[in-house]
Every structure is written in structure tokens, then in C-alpha cells.
C-alpha positions, 0 to 999 in steps of 0.5 A: 199524735202531736208529734205526727201532726208536727211532722206533717205540718213541717213537711207541708210547710216545706212543700208549699211555702218553700217549694222543696222536697222535705227530705232531699231539698229538690225543687223537682216536685210533682203535685196531684190533686184528687177532688173526689176525696180532697186529697193532695199528693206530692212526689219528689222526682229526685229522691222518689219520696211520696206522700198524700195529705187531706184537706183537714191536715193542710188546714191544720198545718197552715193555721200557724204559717202566717200571723196577722 
């Protein structure tokens, strides 16, 4: 479980902070937000990688990105 959360956190940090695909490094990322279930979808137009994350996963992952 912890390993999966770490993987999700690393992917989200790469996607959101750096703006790159976590697998091929491309900046050709398509983003989609689904308001009905608070889900965020990402797709790399270069390698075809796709993933979806919910708001809880995003909130948990972002807790340690910036310290004050």
C-alpha cells in the first residue's frame, strides 16, 4: 500500500510540478478533469501512457511537495 502511494505521489509530482510524462518525459500531456467524481485524467500524446487520479490521491501526494 505504501509503495503504491509513493508511486502515485511520484507520478503526480512529475505531471503537475514538472509538466512531464512520468514514463517518457514528454511535455505533450493531455489533461481532463471530471467534476462529477472529482477525478483527474492524464494522457501522454507521445507514448500513450494514461492514468487517472482522484482528489484524495492528489491531496495526499501534494502534502510534501513544498514545505513552509
